[in-house]
N, C-alpha and C positions, 0 to 999 in steps of 0.2 A: 450845617453845623460850622461854627467858627473855628478856625485853626489858629494856632499861635498863642499869644498872650491873652490872659483873661482881662476883660475890660471893666469888670466891676464885681461887686459882691464881696464875700469874706475872703480873706487871704487863706491860702492853703494851710491846713492845720489848725485854723481858728475854730473853736467850738461854736456850735449853733446855739445861741442864747434862747431861741424860741423853744427848743426841745431839751435844754439842759435840765430844767426842773423835772420834766417827765422822766428823763433818764435817771436822775437822782432818786426819785420816788420809786421807780421800778426796781432800781438796784437794791432797795431795802427788802424786796421780796424774792431775790434770786435764790437764796438757800431753800426757801419754802417751795419755790417752783421746781427746783431740782428734786427735792424730796417727793413732790407730787408725781413728777415724771417717773421716778424710780418705782413708786408704789403702783402706778399704772402699768409700767412694764412688767412688774412681777405678779400683779394680782387681777388685772382687768380680765373680764370674761371674753371680750372680743379680741381675736387675734390681730385685727386691724389696729385696735387701740394699742395693744402691746407693741406691735411693730412700729407704729408711729412714735410712741414714747422712746423706744430704743433708738430709733433714727435721730430723734431730737437730741438725745443725750450724746450720741456719737458725733453729731454735727458740732456740738458745743465743745466736746473734748478733743476731737481730732481735726475739726474743720470739715467743711463740705468737700466732697470729691470734685476734682476738676471735670468739667463737661467738655467733651470733644465732639466735633461733627466730622463724619467721614464723607468725603465728596467722591462720587463715582461718576464715571463717564469717560469718553474719549477726550484726551487733551490735545490741543493743536500744538502745544509747545511743552516745555519743561514744567513741572509742578510750580504753582504760584504760591508766594507767601502772602496770603490774604491780609495779614496784619499790617503789611507795608503798603497796601493799596488804598486809594482814596475812595470815598463814598461813591463818587461818580463811576469809577472803574468797577466797583462791586455791583452797582445797579446795572451797568451795561451787561455784565456777565449774566446776572439774573434775568434780565429782559431777553437776552439771546437764548438762554435755556428755556424760558417760557414760550418764546416764539417757536423754537424747535419742537417742543413737546406738543404744541397745538397742531403742527403739521403731521406729526406721527400719530396723533390720536384721531384725526379726522374731524369733520365739521361738527359732529355731535359731542365731542369732548370725551367720548367713552372708549375710543380705540376701535370703533366698529365702522 
């Protein structure tokens, strides 16, 4: 992945003309779509459908919750800020962890 300045394409913040028409058309149905989600949430027979509709409404009203990953294991040094690491550094850590797991599991990969 290239780092630094963008070398081509649209400038940041410039709308995508290829999808602008689709977004405009879809925007005309936003109120109807919300009404459908509310109706499904309140009246659908399936609990999965009701839950899905409720989740979609909450995502649009409050935004999706942040997703965090917890990393466990022995650290050789202080905790790392993975956001500041390069792709190469992250890949090296993953490969090291994968190699270590293979030794612990044994030749068959099942820990036997």
